[in-house]
ROKEPA-390928 format. One record per residue (C-alpha): x, y, z. Coordinates in steps of 0.1 Angstrom, whole numbers, plus 5000, padded with zeros to 4 digits. Layout:
% residues N
XYZ
...
//
This chain:
% residues 707
604968782490
605268482468
603468252493
600668502495
600168522457
600468142455
597868082482
595468332465
595868152432
595267812448
592167942465
590768072432
591467742415
589567552442
586667792439
586367762401
586367392402
583367382425
580167262410
577867552401
574767382413
576167372449
577767712449
576667882482
576368252489
579568222510
581468092479
580068382458
581468612484
584868452480
584768512442
583868872448
586768902472
589068802444
587769102423
588469332453
591969192458
595269242440
594768932419
596068922384
594169032353
593868662343
592568562377
589968832378
588868752342
588368392352
586368492382
584068712361
583568412337
582568202367
580268472381
578468482347
577168142355
576268172392
576168542402
573068692419
572069052424
574469072454
577369072429
576169382410
577869652432
581269482429
580969422392
579669772386
582769922401
584769752372
582769902344
585270192339
588269962339
589769952303
591069592308
588169432328
585069622318
584169372291
584469082316
582369262342
579669322316
579868962306
578968862341
576369142346
574469072314
573568722328
572068842361
568268872359
567669162382
566769532374
569669652396
571969552367
570169792344
570370062370
574070012373
574570032336
572570342332
574470512360
577670422343
576670612311
577670942327
580770812345
582770592321
584470692288
586270542259
585870172250
584170092283
581370342275
580770172241
580569842260
578069982285
575870112257
575969772240
574969592272
571969822277
570869722242
571569352247
569369362279
566669562260
566469812288
563470042279
564270292307
567570382290
565870502258
565970872268
569670862279
570670672247
568670912225
570671202240
573871042227
572771002191
573771342178
575171512209
577871772200
581371672210
580471312215
582671062196
580870922165
581570572178
579370662208
576670802185
576670482164
576770242195
573670432209
571870392176
572470012175
571469972211
568170152206
567569922176
568169622199
565669762225
563269792196
560269972212
558170242196
559870502217
563270382206
562270402169
560870752175
564170862190
566070722160
563770882135
564071222152
567871202150
567971082114
567671422095
570571582114
572871272113
576171282096
576771042067
578770812089
576170812116
573270772092
574070412084
574070322121
570770502127
569170322097
570469992110
568870072144
565570162127
565569832107
566069642140
563269832156
560969752126
561669382130
560969392167
557769582162
556669342135
557369052159
555169222186
552269272161
552869642157
552869602120
551669952112
554570112130
557069872114
555669942079
555970322086
559770272093
560170062062
558470322040
560570602056
563770422048
562670322013
562070682004
565470802019
567170881987
570570952002
570570632022
572970342012
571470101988
571769822014
569470022037
566870082010
567069711999
566569592035
563569832039
562069702007
562369342018
560669432051
557869622034
557169332010
556969082039
554869312061
551369182062
549869532064
551469652032
550769601995
553769361992
552769231958
552669581943
556069671958
557469341945
556269401910
557469761910
560969651921
561069371895
560169611867
562569881880
566069961868
567769921902
569469581903
570069581941
566369651948
565269391923
567569141940
566169231974
562569191961
563468841948
564968741982
561768861998
559668661973
561568351984
560668412020
557068532015
554168292023
551768502002
550368281974
549968581952
553668631950
553968331926
551368471902
553068811903
556468671893
555068441866
553168751851
556468941849
558768661839
558368681801
558769061801
561969071822
565469101810
567568771808
569368861840
566168951858
564568631845
567368421861
566568581895
562868521891
563268161881
565468091911
562868261933
560068041920
562267731923
562967811960
559167841964
558767491950
556467611922
555467331898
554067581873
557667701867
558667411844
557367561811
559167881818
562367701826
562167491794
561767811775
564767971793
566867671782
566467791746
567568141754
570468311736
571668431769
574168181782
573868271819
570168231818
570467891802
572867781829
570367901856
567567711838
569567381837
570567411873
566967481884
565767171867
567366981896
564467101917
561567121893
562466891864
560766561855
561166291829
559866521801
563166721804
565466431796
565666501758
566466871762
568966811789
570766541769
571066771739
572467041761
574966801776
576166711742
575967041723
576567301750
579767451762
581567301792
579667491818
576267431802
577067061796
578067021832
574867191845
572766971823
574466651834
574166741871
570366791866
570066461847
571966281875
569266361901
566066381881
563466151898
561465881882
561965531867
561165681833
564465871834
566465551838
564365381810
565165671787
568865661795
569065281789
566865291758
568865571741
572265421751
571765111729
571465321698
573565631706
576765721688
579665971693
579566211722
575966131730
577065771737
579765881761
577366111779
574765831783
577465591795
578665841821
575065911831
574265541835
577065511860
576165831879
572565711883
573465341888
571065251860
570764871862
568764861829
571865001811
574164721822
573764501790
574664811769
577664891791
579064541787
578664581750
580464911751
583564771768
584364591736
583964911714
586665001690
586965351706
589165341737
587265641752
584065451750
585665141766
587165351794
583865531801
581965201801
584365031826
583965331850
580165301848
580164931853
582164971884
579465201898
576564981886
577164601887
577164381918
579664111929
577763851909
579364021878
582864041894
584263731876
583263881843
585164201851
588164011865
588363811832
589164141814
592464171833
595364141811
597964341793
596564661778
598064931756
595865211769
596865321805
593565501810
591565191802
593764981826
593165241853
589465241847
589264861849
591264861882
589065131896
585964941886
587164631903
587864831935
584465001934
582664671931
584664501958
584264801982
580464791977
580264421982
578364282013
581064012015
584364202008
586463902019
584863681992
585463951966
589063971977
589363591974
588363611938
591063861931
593563641949
592663351927
593163571896
596563671909
597863311905
597463311867
597963671859
600863791837
603564041842
602464391853
598864271859
600064101891
601164441905
597764601895
595864321913
598064361944
597364741944
593664661942
593864421971
595564691991
592564921985
590064641993
591964542025
590864272049
592363942059
591963772025
593764062007
596564062033
597063692030
597363711992
599864001993
601863822019
602063511997
603263731969
606063871991
607163521999
607063401963
610063261944
609063481915
611363781919
609064031902
606063911922
608063921954
609164271948
605664381941
604464211973
607064391994
606064721977
602364681985
602964572021
605064882025
601865082017
599464872037
596665072054
596164872086
598264772116
597764392110
600564402084
603164482111
603964132123
604164012087
606664282078
608764192108
608763822099
609663902063
612564112075
613863832096
613463562070
614763722038
618463732028
617964022004
619464332021
617364562000
614164392010
615264392046
615464772045
612064802028
610364572054
611764732085
611065082072
607464982064
607164832100
608365172114
605965362092
603065162107
604265252142
604465622132
601165662113
598465442126
596165452156
596865172181
597065112218
600065292234
601464952247
601464812211
603265122197
605865112225
606564742219
606864802181
609465082187
611464872211
611364582186
612364802157
615364942175
616564592183
615864462148
617064742125
620664702114
621265052100
621565362122
619465562097
616565332103
616965342140
616865722138
613365692122
612365512154
613565802175
611166022155
608265802164
609265822201
609266202199
605866202182
604265992210
605966102242
605465892274
607565752302
607865432283
609065612251
611565802272
612965482286
613365342250
615165662240
617465642270
618265282260
618965402224
621465662237
623765372246
624365322209
627265552200
625865662167
622465742183
623565892216
623366262205
619966242189
618466002215
619366232244
617866532226
614666332221
614666252258
615066622267
612466722241
609866482256
610566632290
610566992278
607167082294
608567002329
612267072326
613667342349
615367592326
617867682353
619067322353
618967272316
622767322310
623467072338
621066822324
622466842289
626066822302
625166502322
623566362290
626866412272
625866722252
628666972248
627967342249
628267522216
628467882204
625067932189
623968242169
620468272153
621168462120
617568472107
614268302117
611068332097
607768172107
604668132084
603568002050
604068152015
603968532016
602268532050
605368522073
606768712103
610368762113
610968582147
614768622148
614668832180
612368592198
614268282189
617568452198
616168532232
615568162240
618668022222
621267912248
624467722244
622967402232
621367282199
617967232214
615867552220
612867552244
610267822237
607967942265
605067752249
604667442228
602567652204
604667852180
601768102176
601768182213
605568192215
605968422185
603068652194
600368552169
599468342138
600768492106
598768262083
595568152100
594267812089
597367732069
600067482079
603267682086
606967632089
609767772110
612867842088
616067902107
619468012096
622067982123
625767942131
627167672155
630767732164
631067962134
629667712109
626567812089
623467592090
619867592079
616767392090
612967402082
610667272110
607067182109
604667402130
605167332167
607967092162
610667072189
613567292178
616667082174
619367232152
621466982132
625267022134
626367202102
628667002080
//
């Protein structure tokens, strides 16, 4: 029995791997034979998926027999829907009277997806048929909508008066789909008739009437302008919003005139909608109306106006926007600044630079910030003047904008400002400005060299700030300067150099850290350097051979067992035969034996034979324990699930637990917090002693020995 099942599975696998372009009729017959066999649900589903790519009309009878199968109907339809032959439609129509439940809903949906016009009569009979499940009524309505012919729409309209409230929505949805299909086939009069019918349906959901209004406005055979104007003037906010959306889509030039005519008479809320519609239409005549809306007493309308200026504003808007940025509340000020940031035209930059030289107070701060956002070169002289202002907030803002504006030719001038400062915000702004200029430089190495030169004469804490900046800039020159600091005779500078190397963002610091570890006599610095070396092996992309060699070196070099244990974590994170060999070597160290062998087993967990697990652990020196899972919770925040029973099922007599899948979600039967990083929290007893552990999602489950 086992050999028969195995042979069948191997045959299926070979078939599915065959190239579709060379699939012969004989091979299709083999796929169909799988469907007629006792193959598993998974095997038959995979076969249907393959048939969806390659099946011909000869596959229809076999697939049609599966349409009533609760578990396989959807996969059979997946294959059938892709076969371009009328026999598929015949099979689906025949199934309408034979299948029930969920398969019937699927068959109805497939007829709609294939737009089978010959099924209209049969589907129409299901719309309000007594005793039929409402889900069937609604599926038939949507399928008729997908078919989208005049006869389909007539069937839906006929069923509408007698429809229940729950069925009415589906019939209306079907009619709207029909109207779109009829419009696309130039049957505009029929489409407009449907839209008018649904607009006048007083008891229809507002979404239906809104969609019908949109369709009517966009219909070329209707008086769309009159309908648009009526909705804009009306009291129904949903219909007004639908009309505005239609106005954004319409290519009718008269729409703009209609909106402009109603703009001044509309309520502030309605004006906001109309302004956005005109902005989406790219209407240049909108600007005067927007400038007027900026003066409105209605705050929301003003915010809309400021935001719309991003699209329609010009240099004439600068004074009004600047006043709003200074005098408005936080939301209005932000909207005005965002519009000022992207206004086009050299005149805008000229106005910013011209006003900055004379501005005071909050206006000066706004203009300084704006000069940086726009990278206004003409404002650079005024910005240099501002960095010497008596007001620290002005100095801080000016430094930030200089960082965004100047080029490397001005870098020495910025470096010259390095020195002890009382204001931490100003110091941070200067450091960020230096980094911005260096990172934008076409020659980053030369920029870093200038910072390295400044490091030699810097005082106190400034040295650490320069080293941090070099870390951000990166590159060979930066690394050379930081390495020299780490080898300095100046204790403070040396400590700062080690600190920054420990945070270095590239692999090229690894050999330097190793050399520093081997050359220093300071035990504390030895620990910092070897841990930084291991961090690089753990965090950065590199060839597998390089990472393997780094782990091997770290195990030999580290003097403390706690540091060597960090190497074991790296081995487990990047499993391979070479990493297993290193872990086996580490198991010879008495203090590492227990954890190293667990790492070896964890790396082999995908292939290990569970029946031989106890033997393997015993040979590895692991002693059996009495393990009890007290409580296990998987998830994040309030989105958790109790997985105690599942974990207990797989917990044996050892501290390592192998689940049936490397995915916690699969092993625990679902994801309790989709899209969120989760944890597995376990409370347990080993030989009667209570322990707790929190593991990252999908981590190998190794339970520490309770103390």
